[in-house]
C-alpha positions in Angstrom: 104.9 -8.7 -4.1 102.5 -9.6 -6.9 101.2 -12.7 -4.9 100.6 -10.5 -1.8 98.5 -8.1 -3.9 96.5 -10.9 -5.3 95.9 -12.2 -1.8 94.6 -8.8 -0.8 92.1 -9.0 -3.8 90.9 -12.4 -2.6 90.5 -11.1 0.9 88.4 -8.1 -0.4 86.3 -10.6 -2.4 85.7 -12.8 0.7 84.5 -9.7 2.5 82.0 -8.8 -0.3 80.5 -12.3 -0.5 79.5 -12.0 3.1 76.9 -9.4 2.0 73.2 -10.5 2.0 72.9 -10.3 -1.7 73.3 -13.0 -4.5 76.9 -12.3 -5.8 79.4 -14.7 -7.4 83.1 -14.2 -8.5 84.2 -16.4 -11.4 87.7 -16.7 -12.8 88.7 -16.5 -16.5 87.6 -20.1 -16.9 84.3 -19.3 -15.3 85.1 -21.3 -12.3 83.8 -20.1 -8.9 86.3 -18.3 -6.9 83.9 -17.0 -4.2 80.1 -16.5 -3.8 77.6 -15.4 -1.2 75.3 -17.8 0.7 72.3 -16.0 -0.9 73.6 -17.1 -4.3 72.9 -20.8 -3.4 69.5 -20.0 -1.8 68.2 -17.9 -4.6 69.1 -20.5 -7.2 68.0 -23.3 -4.9 71.4 -25.2 -5.1 72.1 -28.2 -3.0 75.7 -27.4 -2.5 76.9 -24.6 -0.3 80.4 -24.5 -1.5 80.8 -23.9 -5.2 84.5 -23.0 -5.3 86.4 -24.6 -8.2 83.1 -25.6 -10.0 82.5 -24.4 -13.5 79.5 -22.1 -13.9 78.2 -23.9 -17.0 78.4 -27.3 -15.3 76.3 -25.9 -12.4 73.9 -24.2 -14.9 73.8 -26.3 -18.1 70.6 -24.4 -19.2 72.5 -21.2 -19.8 71.7 -20.2 -23.4 74.4 -19.2 -26.0 73.2 -15.6 -25.7 74.3 -15.6 -22.1 77.6 -17.3 -22.9 78.3 -14.6 -25.5 77.6 -12.0 -22.8 80.2 -13.7 -20.5 82.8 -13.5 -23.1 82.1 -9.8 -23.8 82.6 -9.2 -20.0 85.8 -11.1 -20.0 86.9 -8.6 -22.7 86.1 -5.7 -20.5 82.3 -5.0 -21.3 79.6 -4.5 -18.7 76.1 -6.1 -19.0 72.9 -5.5 -17.0 69.2 -5.9 -17.2 66.4 -4.7 -14.9 64.1 -7.6 -15.8 64.8 -10.9 -17.6 63.4 -14.4 -17.5 65.7 -17.2 -16.7 64.3 -20.7 -17.5 65.9 -23.4 -15.4 66.8 -26.9 -16.6 63.8 -28.4 -14.8 61.5 -25.9 -16.6 60.8 -23.6 -13.6 61.0 -19.8 -14.3 62.9 -17.1 -12.4 62.7 -13.4 -13.1 66.1 -11.7 -12.5 67.5 -8.3 -12.2 71.2 -8.7 -12.9 74.5 -7.0 -13.4 77.8 -8.6 -14.8 81.1 -6.9 -14.7 84.8 -7.9 -15.0 87.0 -7.9 -11.8 90.7 -7.2 -11.9 94.0 -8.1 -10.4 96.2 -5.3 -8.9 98.1 -5.1 -12.2 94.8 -4.2 -14.1 94.4 -7.6 -15.8 91.0 -9.1 -15.9 90.8 -11.8 -13.3 87.3 -13.0 -14.2 83.7 -11.8 -13.9 81.5 -10.8 -11.0 77.8 -11.4 -11.2 75.2 -9.7 -9.0 71.6 -10.8 -9.3 68.3 -10.3 -7.5 65.4 -12.7 -7.8 62.4 -10.4 -8.6 60.0 -13.2 -9.5 57.4 -12.2 -6.9 57.4 -8.5 -8.0 57.1 -9.5 -11.7 54.1 -11.9 -10.8 52.4 -9.2 -8.9 53.0 -6.7 -11.7 51.6 -9.1 -14.2 48.7 -10.0 -12.0 47.9 -6.3 -11.7 48.2 -5.9 -15.5 45.8 -8.8 -15.9 43.4 -7.4 -13.4 43.6 -4.1 -15.2 43.0 -5.8 -18.5 40.0 -7.6 -17.0 38.8 -4.4 -15.5 39.0 -2.7 -18.8 37.0 -5.5 -20.4 34.3 -5.4 -17.7 34.0 -1.6 -17.8 33.7 -1.8 -21.6 30.8 -4.1 -21.3 29.2 -2.1 -18.4 29.6 1.1 -20.4 32.1 2.4 -17.8 35.1 4.3 -19.0 38.7 3.9 -17.7 41.7 6.0 -17.6 45.4 5.7 -16.8 48.0 8.3 -16.4 51.8 7.6 -16.6 53.6 10.1 -14.3 56.9 9.3 -15.8 56.0 9.8 -19.5 53.2 12.2 -18.8 50.9 10.3 -21.0 47.1 10.1 -20.3 45.0 7.2 -21.7 41.3 7.2 -22.1 39.3 4.2 -23.1 36.7 4.4 -25.9 33.9 4.5 -23.3 35.6 7.4 -21.6 35.9 9.3 -24.9 32.2 8.5 -25.6 31.2 9.9 -22.3 33.2 13.1 -22.8 31.7 13.3 -26.4 35.1 13.6 -28.1 36.3 11.9 -31.2 38.0 8.6 -31.2 41.5 10.0 -32.1 41.3 12.6 -29.3 44.4 12.7 -27.2 43.8 14.1 -23.8 46.1 15.7 -21.2 45.6 16.2 -17.4 44.7 19.9 -17.8 42.1 19.3 -20.4 40.6 16.4 -18.4 40.2 18.6 -15.4 38.7 21.4 -17.4 35.9 19.2 -18.6 34.5 19.4 -15.0 32.0 22.0 -14.4 33.7 25.2 -13.1 33.2 25.6 -9.5 32.6 22.9 -6.8 33.0 20.0 -9.2 36.4 21.3 -10.8 37.8 22.2 -7.3 37.0 18.8 -5.9 38.5 16.7 -8.8 41.7 19.0 -8.8 42.2 18.4 -5.1 41.5 14.7 -5.3 44.0 14.3 -8.2 46.7 16.3 -6.4 46.2 14.2 -3.2 46.3 11.0 -5.3 49.8 12.0 -6.7 51.3 13.3 -3.5 49.6 11.3 -0.7 48.5 8.2 -2.4 44.8 8.9 -1.5 42.2 7.2 -3.6 39.0 9.0 -4.4 35.4 8.3 -5.5 33.4 11.3 -6.3 30.1 12.2 -7.9 30.6 15.4 -10.0 29.1 17.5 -12.7 30.9 17.4 -16.1 30.4 19.4 -19.2 31.0 17.4 -22.4 32.7 18.6 -25.6 29.3 19.2 -27.0 28.2 21.3 -24.1 25.9 18.7 -22.5 25.9 18.8 -18.7 26.0 15.3 -17.1 26.7 13.7 -13.7 29.7 11.3 -13.5 31.1 9.0 -10.8 34.9 9.5 -11.0 37.3 7.2 -9.2 41.0 7.1 -9.0 44.0 5.5 -7.2 47.8 5.6 -7.4 50.6 3.2 -7.7 53.8 4.4 -5.9 57.4 3.1 -6.0 60.2 4.2 -3.8 57.9 6.9 -2.5 57.1 8.4 -5.9 53.9 8.1 -7.9 54.4 6.1 -11.0 50.9 5.7 -12.4 47.4 6.7 -11.6 44.2 4.9 -12.9 40.5 4.9 -12.5 37.0 4.9 -14.0 34.3 7.1 -15.3 30.6 6.2 -15.1 27.7 8.2 -16.4 25.2 8.5 -13.4 22.8 11.2 -14.8 19.9 8.9 -14.9 20.5 7.8 -11.2 21.0 11.4 -10.1 17.8 12.4 -11.9 15.8 9.7 -10.1 17.4 10.7 -6.8 16.4 14.3 -7.5 12.9 13.2 -8.3 12.7 11.1 -5.2 14.0 14.0 -3.1 11.5 16.3 -4.7 8.7 13.7 -4.1 9.9 13.2 -0.6 9.8 17.0 0.1 6.3 17.1 -1.4 5.3 14.2 0.7 6.7 15.8 3.8 4.9 19.0 3.1 1.6 17.2 2.4 2.2 15.0 5.4 2.6 17.8 8.0 0.1 20.3 6.4 -2.6 17.8 5.4 -6.2 18.3 6.7 -6.2 14.5 6.9 -4.6 12.5 9.7 -1.7 10.7 8.3 0.5 8.0 10.0 3.2 5.8 8.9 3.1 2.3 10.5 5.5 -0.6 10.8 4.2 -3.4 8.7 4.9 -6.2 11.3 3.9 -4.5 14.6 1.6 -1.7 13.3 3.5 0.6 15.7 3.2 4.3 14.8 6.5 5.4 13.2 5.4 8.9 12.3 2.3 10.9 12.7 1.2 14.4 11.5 -0.5 17.1 13.7 -3.9 16.5 12.3 -4.0 12.9 13.7 -2.9 14.3 17.0 -6.1 16.5 16.9 -8.3 13.7 15.8 -7.1 11.2 18.6 -6.5 13.9 21.2 -3.1 12.3 21.7 0.3 14.0 21.7 3.0 12.9 19.2 5.0 11.0 21.7 1.9 9.2 23.0 1.0 8.0 19.5 4.5 6.9 18.8 4.4 4.8 22.0 1.4 2.8 20.8 0.1 0.9 17.8 -2.8 1.4 15.4 -4.8 -1.7 16.7 -4.9 0.0 20.1 -6.9 2.9 18.9 -9.7 1.4 16.8 -12.8 -0.6 17.5 -12.1 -4.4 17.9 -14.8 -5.3 15.3 -13.4 -2.8 12.8 -9.8 -4.0 13.4 -10.8 -7.6 12.6 -12.2 -6.5 9.3 -9.3 -4.1 8.5 -6.7 -6.8 9.4 -8.5 -9.2 7.0 -8.1 -6.6 4.3 -4.5 -6.0 5.3 -3.5 -9.6 4.6 -4.9 -9.4 1.1 -2.9 -6.1 0.5 0.4 -7.9 1.9 -0.3 -10.8 -0.4 -0.8 -8.4 -3.3 -4.4 -9.5 -3.9 -5.5 -5.9 -3.7 -3.5 -2.6 -3.6 -5.1 -0.6 -0.8 -7.7 -0.7 2.0 -10.6 1.7 2.1 -12.8 1.3 5.2 -14.8 3.3 7.7 -13.3 2.9 11.2 -14.4 3.9 14.6 -11.6 5.3 16.9 -11.5 6.0 20.6 -10.1 9.5 21.4 -8.1 9.9 24.7 -11.0 11.8 26.2 -13.3 8.8 25.7 -15.2 10.4 22.7 -16.1 8.2 19.8 -14.6 9.3 16.5 -16.0 8.2 13.2 -13.5 8.1 10.4 -12.9 7.1 6.8 -9.6 5.6 6.2 -7.3 4.6 3.2 -4.2 2.5 3.7 -1.4 1.9 1.2 1.7 -0.2 1.4 5.3 1.3 0.9 7.7 -1.3 -0.6 11.5 -1.5 -0.3 13.9 -1.7 -3.2 13.2 -5.5 -3.5 9.4 -5.0 -3.7 8.8 -6.4 -0.2 6.3 -4.5 2.1 8.2 -2.1 4.3 5.7 0.4 5.8 2.0 1.2 5.8 0.8 4.7 5.1 -2.8 5.4 6.5 -4.9 8.5 5.9 -7.7 9.2 8.3 -10.6 11.6 7.7 -12.7 12.6 10.7 -16.4 12.3 9.6 -17.9 12.5 13.1 -19.6 15.8 12.3 -20.8 14.5 8.9 -22.2 11.5 10.7 -23.9 13.7 13.2 -25.4 15.8 10.4 -26.5 12.6 8.6 -28.1 11.2 11.7 -30.0 14.5 12.1 -31.0 14.3 8.5 -32.2 10.8 9.1 -34.3 11.8 12.2 -35.6 14.8 10.2 -36.6 12.5 7.3 -38.2 10.1 9.7 -40.2 12.9 11.2 -41.2 14.1 7.7 -42.1 10.5 6.7 -44.2 10.1 10.0 -46.0 13.4 9.3 -46.5 12.3 5.7 -48.0 9.0 6.9 -50.4 10.9 9.3 -51.3 13.2 6.3 -51.9 10.1 4.1 -53.9 8.6 7.0 -55.9 11.7 7.3 -56.6 11.9 3.6 -57.6 8.3 3.5 -60.0 8.6 6.6 -61.5 11.6 5.0 -62.1 9.8 1.7 -63.0 6.5 3.2 -64.7 7.1 6.5 -66.6 10.1 5.5 -67.7 8.6 2.2 -69.1 5.7 4.2 -71.1 8.2 6.4 -72.0 10.2 3.3 -73.2 7.1 1.4 -75.1 5.9 4.4 -76.8 9.3 4.9 -77.8 9.5 1.3 -79.1 6.0 1.2 -81.2 6.5 4.4 -82.7 9.7 3.0 -83.5 8.1 -0.3 -85.0 5.1 1.6 -87.0 7.6 3.7 -88.5 9.3 0.6 -89.4 6.0 -1.0 -91.1 4.6 2.2 -94.6 5.8 3.3 -94.8 3.6 6.4 -94.5 5.5 9.6 -92.7 2.7 11.4 -90.0 2.4 8.8 -89.7 6.2 8.5 -89.3 6.4 12.3 -86.6 3.8 12.2 -84.8 5.6 9.4 -84.9 8.9 11.4 -83.4 7.0 14.3 -80.7 5.5 12.1 -79.9 9.0 10.7 -79.6 10.3 14.2 -77.1 7.7 15.0 -75.2 8.2 11.7 -75.1 12.0 12.5 -73.5 11.3 15.9 -71.0 8.9 14.2 -70.2 11.5 11.6 -69.6 14.1 14.4 -67.3 11.6 16.2 -65.4 11.0 13.0 -64.9 14.6 12.3 -63.7 15.1 15.9 -61.2 12.3 15.4 -60.0 14.0 12.2 -59.5 17.2 14.1 -57.2 15.3 16.5 -55.2 13.8 13.5 -54.7 17.4 12.2 -53.7 18.7 15.6 -50.9 16.0 16.3 -47.4 17.4 15.6 -45.3 14.8 17.4 -44.3 11.3 16.3 -46.7 10.0 18.9 -50.5 9.7 18.5 -52.9 10.1 21.5 -54.1 6.6 22.5 -57.4 6.3 24.4 -59.2 3.5 26.4 -62.0 2.3 24.2 -65.0 0.0 25.0 -64.4 -2.2 22.0 -67.9 -3.7 21.5 -69.7 -0.3 21.6 -67.0 1.1 19.2 -67.5 -1.8 16.8 -71.4 -1.4 16.9 -71.0 2.4 16.3 -68.7 1.8 13.3 -71.2 -0.7 11.9 -73.8 2.1 11.9 -71.8 3.7 9.0 -72.8 0.8 6.8 -76.2 0.0 8.4 -78.2 0.7 5.3 -76.0 -1.6 3.1 -76.4 -4.3 5.8 -80.1 -3.8 6.1 -80.9 -3.7 2.4 -78.9 -6.8 1.6 -79.6 -8.7 4.8 -75.9 -9.4 5.5 -75.2 -11.5 8.5 -72.7 -9.5 10.8 -71.9 -11.2 14.1 -70.1 -9.2 16.8 -68.5 -11.7 19.3 -67.0 -9.3 21.9 -67.6 -9.2 25.6 -69.2 -6.1 27.0 -66.3 -5.3 29.3 -63.6 -5.7 26.7 -61.3 -2.5 26.7 -58.7 -1.6 24.2 -56.0 1.2 24.1 -56.1 2.6 20.6 -56.4 5.8 18.5 -60.1 6.1 17.6 -59.7 7.6 14.1 -57.3 4.8 13.1 -59.4 2.1 14.7 -62.5 3.2 13.0 -60.6 3.4 9.7 -59.2 -0.1 10.1 -62.7 -1.7 11.0 -64.4 0.1 8.2 -61.9 -0.9 5.6 -62.0 -4.6 6.7 -65.8 -4.6 6.8 -66.2 -2.9 3.4 -63.6 -5.2 1.9 -65.7 -8.1 3.1 -68.8 -6.6 1.5 -67.0 -5.6 -1.6 -65.4 -9.1 -2.2 -68.4 -11.3 -1.1 -69.2 -14.5 -2.9 -72.4 -13.8 -5.0 -73.5 -17.4 -4.6 -73.5 -17.2 -0.8 -75.2 -15.0 1.9 -72.4 -12.8 3.3 -71.4 -13.6 6.8 -68.9 -11.4 8.8 -67.7 -12.2 12.3 -65.9 -9.6 14.4 -64.5 -11.1 17.6 -61.9 -10.2 20.1 -59.9 -11.7 22.9 -57.8 -10.3 25.7 -54.5 -12.1 26.6 -51.6 -10.8 28.6 -52.9 -7.2 28.6 -53.0 -7.2 24.7 -56.1 -7.5 22.6 -56.5 -9.5 19.5 -59.3 -8.5 17.1 -60.4 -10.9 14.3 -62.5 -9.9 11.3 -63.5 -13.0 9.1 -65.8 -13.5 6.2 -67.0 -16.2 3.9 -66.1 -14.2 0.8 -64.2 -15.2 -2.4 -60.9 -15.2 -0.6 -57.3 -14.4 -1.6 -54.6 -16.6 -3.3 -51.9 -16.3 -0.7 -49.4 -18.5 -2.4 -49.2 -15.8 -5.2 -49.8 -12.7 -3.1 -48.6 -13.4 0.4 -45.5 -11.0 0.2 -47.5 -8.2 -1.4 -50.8 -8.4 0.5 -50.3 -5.2 2.4 -48.3 -3.4 -0.4 -49.3 0.0 -1.7 -51.4 -0.1 -4.8 -51.6 -3.9 -4.8 -54.9 -5.4 -5.9 -55.9 -9.1 -6.0 -59.4 -9.0 -7.6 -61.0 -7.3 -10.6 -63.3 -4.6 -9.0 -64.1 -1.1 -10.0 -63.5 0.3 -6.5 -60.2 -1.5 -5.9 -57.3 1.0 -5.7 -54.6 -1.1 -3.7 -54.4 1.5 -1.0 -56.8 0.1 1.7 -54.8 -2.8 3.2 -51.6 -0.7 2.9 -53.2 2.0 5.1 -54.7 -0.5 7.5 -51.3 -2.0 8.1 -49.8 1.5 8.4 -52.4 2.5 11.0 -52.1 -0.7 13.0 -48.3 -0.4 13.2 -48.7 3.3 14.1 -50.5 2.2 17.2 -47.7 -0.3 18.1 -49.5 -3.4 16.8 -49.4 -5.8 13.9 -51.7 -7.4 11.5 -51.8 -10.7 9.7 -54.1 -12.6 7.2 -55.4 -16.1 6.6 -57.3 -16.8 3.4 -58.3 -19.5 1.0 -59.9 -19.0 -2.4 -63.5 -19.8 -2.4 -63.6 -20.1 1.4 -63.1 -16.7 2.9 -60.6 -14.5 4.6 -59.6 -13.7 8.2 -57.6 -10.8 9.4 -56.0 -10.8 12.9 -55.0 -7.6 14.6 -53.0 -7.5 17.7 -52.8 -4.3 19.8 
């Protein structure tokens, strides 16, 4: 009967060892009675049938501590451990979860021990790796001034790192709890968000990463980035952990950028300047404001479909692009340039532009911002001002010519009159007196003609003077009458080499002033060691007339004075009547009639003026 019962026990054992777990039955001598297949695979045994073998022979590395446990079990004790290191004979390590109990015969006697083990090496390694990762994370966070936290849901203990305590402005010995931790967040949206995130982390294993406002123990309001995640086992949250980071500076900068962006947008769309944002590489319009639409007479979508280089003058673009290369190479920080645009209606738009570069977070050029001021009306006003100034200057020149002719030409007539009258008084010869009367008559006619010409100068109100066809030889001879007494008294040799049919188109008052000035200059700067000789000649070529007035006077040093010969108030000789205005007025009058004047001279030889009309 007893033997039958014992066979039943062995049958039950054989059924158990078929289970997919590592289990072994040993007798009182610790010899294997039965074992599962997994027992051999877990311990990497070469044999698959261990029955009859002694446990210590199979595992000689078993320590005395384990041997003592086996003896206690054989005396009825039960031993177990959730996690224990088993070092094998070859030095390899196995982490085991184990349980050892006695097993009995039907009469209640201890038949041996039954061992159930589980190789948990992989789980332990993962756990230790996570612990190492967390330790490394704590170290990194400490150096980066990022706080960490960990909450044990089993013990209800909340851990804060030193950086976390510093962030909350609490003492080093402060012991937090979850309720306190949540209450640090600003009441309202921030506290509601963290409460919901913390609850979802516990119940749904949902990680979170939030940016929230937090009020420290000292009442300071800061922005933090709070992260958290959970570790679950058997469907329950065991622990939660995460980080705290003070992001107040970044949030402040983001706020400043936002405010700046809002201001820029307001200025962009409401500016009286045309403003555009361009792509740096293609110069394509990315955004334009309404003012630019008004300037170019193009709609927003039309501008966005084109590029900046398509709107501006080709020459202006070449110069602008040259400056752009300098800006992109950081040789200068902006472009300021006047640019001509073509509006869609074909109108020319004159603008003043300023272009700046927007850089990305790496400092590389990203976009261009160009401001465009329409100065077309200003240019028109400026042009009108220039025309008005030109007209004023022209009238000023005519007034100056008038004043010069009055002072110069009339003075010549006046001096000639006075000289002839004085000569008349001094002479008693009838023939000479008769000749003087004739000369006075001619001088009187010439004076009348000069006054008539002056009246014409006064009456002219346009930029053009009234040119007339003039018989040049007669005109020259009449002009010489104004200095006839000077010529007669000093026996100067004046030769007029002009054909009788030579005609010239000129303004009489100016031509008389020009000839008188050149003739009187020849007289004034004559060589005292020579008899003065003046030659006045003219040639007609290709419908233009060239008048030459030459003398054998003291001459002008052109090497020193060539560039200032016709300048205002420029003199080249010491003479009491020299005022530096004569040649300036002569050139002015020649050019007023559309001609030009040049000079050839040599010191000690004489001077030759050439006038082309």
